[in-house]
N, C-alpha and C positions, 0 to 999 in steps of 0.2 A: 505494501500499499505507501509506504516511505516511498520506494523507485517511483512510481505512477507519479507523484506527486512530485517528488523532483522532477521528471521527465517532461511533466506536464508545465512545469513554473519555466523551467527550462530551452522549450520548444520556441515560445513565441522569441525569447532573444538570439535564438539560432538561425531561425530565421530571418530575423532583423539584421543579424551582420552578414549571412550569407547574402541576402541582395542589397546591401550597403557595398559590398563587397566588388557584385556585380556589376551596379552602378558605378560604381567605380574604377572598374577595369573596363567597363563600356565608353570611361569618359577620356579613360587616358590612351585607349586605342585609338577612337578616333583625334584627338588631338595629334599624337603621331603620326598617321595616317594625312592629316591636313599639314604638318610639319614635312613629313615626306614630301609631299608633290608641292607647296612651296619650295622645298630645298631644291628639288631636281628641275623646277622649272624656274625658278632668282638663277642658282650658282650655273646650271648648264647653260641657259640662254649669255650669263658673263662671262662664264669660259669658253665658249663657241664667240663670243665677238671678241674676246683678246686672242683665236686660234691658239688656244690651250685644248690639246685630245687629250681628251678625260674622262672617262666614264661617269658621268653624277651621279649613279646608283651605286656605284664603288664608292663613292667619296662620301654618300649618306650614310653609309655600313662606319666606313674609317670613323665617324663623327658621333656616329650613335658609341660603335666599342669605345673610343677615347673619351665622352662624356662619363662614361661607366665607369672604366679605370679612374678618371680623375674623383670623381667621384666617392668612390669606396677611398680612395688615400686619403681624401680631405677629410670624409666622416672617423677614418682611421685615428688621422692623425691632430685634428682639432674637434668640428663640431660638426651641429647643424645650422647654425648662421653661414658656415665657412663653406660647406657642400653648395646650398645652393648657391653662391659669390659662383664658385667654381663649375658648377654645373651651367648657369649662366655664360658665364667666360668661355668655357669649352663648345656650347653651341653656338658663339656668335665669331670664334676664331675662324670657320670658311668664307664667311659673309665679310668678315674684314681683310680676310686673303684674298677672296676675287674683288674687291672694292680695290685694295692694294696695287695690283693687277691691270686692272684697268684704268687706275690712276697712271702706272708706271708707263700705259702703251700711251695713254693721252701726252704726256710730257716725250714722250720721245717722239710722234706724230709732229709736235707743237712748233719741237727743235729741227727736224726734217724739212719741215714746210717752206719755209725760208729758200734753202737751195732747189728744192724742187723747182719752187714757182720761179728763178732765174731759169734754172733749165727748160722751162717750158716758154718763157720768154724769150729764150736764144734759139729756140725751135721753130716759133714762129716765124721770127723774124729771118732766119734761114730759108723760107718758104710752108712751111708744115702748117695744117690749120690744126684748131682746137682739137681733134678728134686723135686724129695722128700727135700731136704734142701729150696728150694724155697719156696714148699709148707711150711714147716714148717714156715718161716719166715712171711708169709704173713698172715698166722693165728695167730699167737703170737706176734707180731710187733705190737704200734698202728698205727692208720692212722694219714697223708697219706701216710704212709711210705706203709704200708698193703693193700689199696684200688692198688695203682699203679703196685704191683708185682702181686696183685690177677687178673689184667687184663692180664699179661704177661703171665700167668699160662692159663687163658681160652684164650687165643689165641693158646697158645699149645698147648691146647687139641682139638683146631681144627684144627691142623697139622699142625700150622707158623712155621718156623724154630725158635728156641729160638734169636736166633743172632738178626733176623728183629724185634722180640720184644723188645727185649733189647735197637736198636737202635730206635723203636718209644716212649720207656720210656725217653730215653734223649731227644728228642725233646718236648715229652709233658713236662716233667720238668724243662729244662733248666739248671738242673745243670752239670757245667764240670765236676765234681768229679764222675760222672757215665761213665764218657770216661773212666779214668783206672779202672774201674770194669768192664766193658764189654770187655775191649781189655784181661784181666784175661783170665774171663770167656771161649774169644771165642779163646785163645792161649791154653789155658791145652784142650778147646773141639780137637783142633784139632793137636795140637803136644804132650800132654801131661804134664805130673809133679806133683807136687804138690800142690793142688788147694787151701787146707786146709792155706796153709802156708803162698801162694802170697796173700788172703783175709784176715789174720789175721795180715801182715805187713800191706796190704793198709788200714784196717782198724786202725790201729795207726800211719800211717802217718797223716789219716783224722783225726784223733784224737787229734795231735798235730797242724796239722792247725788250726782246730776249737777254739782252745787254742791262739792262735795266735792272729788269729783275735776276738776273745772276748779279748783280751790287747789293741789291735787296737782300738775297738769299745769305750772304755772305756777312753783312751786318747783322742780321736779326740772327744767326745760326749762336751767339752766345745765349739770346734768349731762348730760343726752344732750347739748347741743354740743360737749362734751368730749369725750365720747365718740368724736365724729364726727373731732375733732380730731385725739384720738389715733388713732386708725384711720386718717387721710387723710395725715398729715404725713411718716411713714415712706415711704410712696410717693412723695411727692413730693421726697422729702429723695434718694433712689434716681434719681427721674429730673433730678435735677438733676446727680448726681454720673455721670451716665451720658450727658449732654452735656459735662459737663468732663475725666470721664477715662473715654472710652470702652474705650478699652483692657485699662484694672485693669476696669471696672466688667464687663463683658462675661464673665470668670472665672465669675462667677456665675451664670451660664446656660449654661457650657460645659464647666466642670468638675464631676466628682463632688461635692469637698470644698464648690464653690457652690449647690449644689444642697441639699445638708445645712443649709449657712447659711439660705438661702433657706425651706426646711420648719422651722425651728427659726424662726425670726422670725414665718413665717405662722399657729404654735402659739401662741406667745406673743400673737400680736395678736386670736387669736381667744381665748382665754383673757382679756383685757384687755376685748375685748368684750362676752363673760360676763358678767363681772363687775360690770361697769361696768350692763349691763342689770337683774341680778339687783337692785342698789342703788338704781335710781333709779326701779325698777318697784314699786310701791305695791298691791295689791289695795285694793278698798272693801267 
């Protein structure tokens, strides 16, 4: 009789626990599938635009495995708060890497653009039309500029207007310098004029702009280094103190007031990083 009463009283608890576990598992599975779709679509498109031949599904598996490993190590060494921070950092690393690749490719394209425009201007002065000049530029210039203009020429051969292909080039690369080039080419095709002189003048302007940006980068290098020091020094000091006094430092990860302190420190560090970035970032 007593066993029957215990079973009867525990049955609703077991059912509620099983239902809650099922709901949580379904929500987690849905979140993982949604993240997988966005990861494959976003990272795959970014890597494809950067001409990086890597399977995004394989990168997703690597990201999930690294997240599990990093989260397990963080839980064994610190606590729940560090697990959350490490998991978020591990999940955002692939997106940051893809963005870094795109930024580096854009900088290389902008660096190569003035020389390519001068070569295109020389080819047009030698008697070539715009299409032939673009073909010579795509075949003789290094990557990534040659790759991007090869796409433009391929689309033109399939019958797409050159203006639309150049607009897509601007969207893919994300360089504002292409707006001037596209405008010059479109005006020359519609109205007429000496496109070779226009491209040469544009190339000289872009060279001067790159020269000024190089000076600014050199002058603000110390400020960027100070930003890294300000951001990494508290983390380094915290690790040293944790090794020396683990019992006292563990209160930051196990007590609610420790979480409040970590949140305030993180907010202040983020504000300092934003202010330093605004100071050293100068648009030309």
